[in-house]
C-alpha positions in Angstrom: 77.5 241.2 228.6 77.3 242.6 225.0 76.7 246.3 225.4 75.5 246.6 221.8 72.9 243.9 222.4 71.8 245.7 225.6 71.4 249.0 223.8 69.4 247.2 221.1 67.1 245.9 223.8 66.5 249.4 225.1 65.8 250.8 221.6 63.4 247.8 221.0 61.7 248.5 224.3 61.5 252.3 223.7 60.1 251.8 220.2 57.4 249.4 221.5 56.4 251.9 224.2 56.1 254.8 221.8 54.1 252.7 219.3 51.9 251.4 222.2 51.3 255.0 223.4 50.7 256.3 219.9 48.0 253.6 219.3 46.2 254.7 222.5 46.8 251.7 224.6 48.5 253.9 227.3 47.9 257.6 227.9 51.6 258.2 228.8 54.9 256.7 227.9 56.1 254.1 230.4 59.7 254.3 229.4 60.6 257.0 231.9 62.8 257.6 234.9 61.0 256.4 238.1 62.9 258.0 241.0 65.3 255.1 241.5 67.5 253.0 239.2 66.0 249.8 240.6 62.4 251.0 239.9 63.4 252.2 236.5 65.0 248.9 235.7 61.9 247.0 236.8 59.7 249.2 234.7 61.9 248.8 231.6 62.1 245.0 232.1 58.3 244.8 232.3 58.1 246.8 229.1 60.7 244.7 227.4 58.8 241.5 228.4 55.6 243.0 226.9 57.5 243.9 223.7 58.8 240.4 223.4 55.3 239.0 223.7 54.1 241.4 221.0 57.1 240.7 218.7 58.2 237.1 219.4 61.5 235.9 218.1 63.5 239.1 218.3 65.0 238.2 221.6 64.9 234.9 223.5 61.9 234.5 225.8 64.0 234.5 229.0 66.1 237.5 228.0 66.7 240.1 230.7 68.2 243.6 230.5 71.7 243.3 231.9 72.8 246.9 231.3 73.4 249.0 234.4 70.6 251.6 234.1 71.9 254.3 236.5 73.7 256.1 233.6 70.5 255.9 231.5 68.5 257.4 234.4 71.0 260.3 234.6 70.9 260.9 230.9 67.1 260.9 231.0 67.1 263.5 233.8 69.4 265.7 231.7 67.9 265.3 228.3 64.2 265.0 228.5 61.3 267.4 228.9 59.2 267.6 232.0 56.4 265.8 230.2 58.6 263.1 228.8 56.5 263.2 225.7 58.2 261.4 222.8 60.7 263.6 220.9 60.0 261.6 217.7 57.2 263.1 215.7 54.4 260.9 214.4 55.6 261.6 210.8 59.2 260.5 211.7 57.9 257.4 213.4 55.8 256.4 210.4 58.8 257.2 208.1 61.0 254.6 209.7 61.8 252.1 206.9 60.6 248.8 208.3 60.7 246.1 205.6 58.0 243.6 205.2 59.6 240.3 205.9 58.0 237.0 204.8 57.2 234.5 207.5 59.8 232.1 206.0 62.5 234.8 206.4 61.3 235.6 210.0 61.6 231.9 210.8 65.0 231.7 209.3 66.3 234.8 211.1 64.8 233.6 214.4 66.6 230.2 213.9 69.9 231.9 213.1 69.6 234.2 216.1 68.9 231.2 218.4 71.8 229.2 216.8 74.1 232.2 217.4 73.0 232.4 221.0 73.5 228.7 221.5 77.0 229.0 219.9 77.8 231.8 222.2 76.8 229.8 225.3 78.8 226.8 224.0 81.9 229.0 223.4 81.6 230.4 226.9 81.3 226.8 228.3 84.4 225.7 226.3 86.4 228.8 227.5 85.5 227.9 231.1 86.6 224.3 230.4 89.9 225.5 229.0 90.5 227.7 232.0 89.8 224.7 234.2 92.1 222.5 232.1 95.0 224.9 232.6 94.4 224.7 236.4 94.3 220.8 236.2 97.5 220.8 234.1 99.3 222.9 236.7 97.9 221.0 239.7 97.9 217.4 238.2 99.1 216.7 234.7 98.6 217.7 231.1 97.1 214.2 230.4 94.4 214.9 233.1 93.8 218.3 231.6 93.2 216.8 228.1 90.8 214.2 229.6 88.8 217.1 231.2 88.8 219.1 227.9 87.6 216.0 225.9 84.8 215.5 228.4 83.8 219.2 228.0 83.9 218.9 224.1 81.7 215.9 224.2 79.1 217.6 226.5 
């Protein structure tokens, strides 16, 4: 799990919720502590799913929040007001510098992010194959281990 990526998902989800609330689609923020970490995680995942539908291409369609949310719940209990009204003012929200990106650039960035995710999955698979090859080399022979690695590289 990449903690930085998980925090980005939370920021992305929080920004979506604040913009959604500001635009009047919801009366209250939905990114809030909901008694239990499990309920909170379900609420945040639902919000993240909605945000991905609104802004496709930022995260993969099957992306789930993997961060343990118990610490986030505790921080929210310590550092939020009773109303949980957004601490960011409307002026600050509108002052966030969001560049206008051409559709071609969006497509390119999306393709690069997906390629990076595919490379990461491939690297993970090769690492697992290498671990297995070490086991095969110990249990059988180096030749058998190389056969296994060659099969993993081809796949």
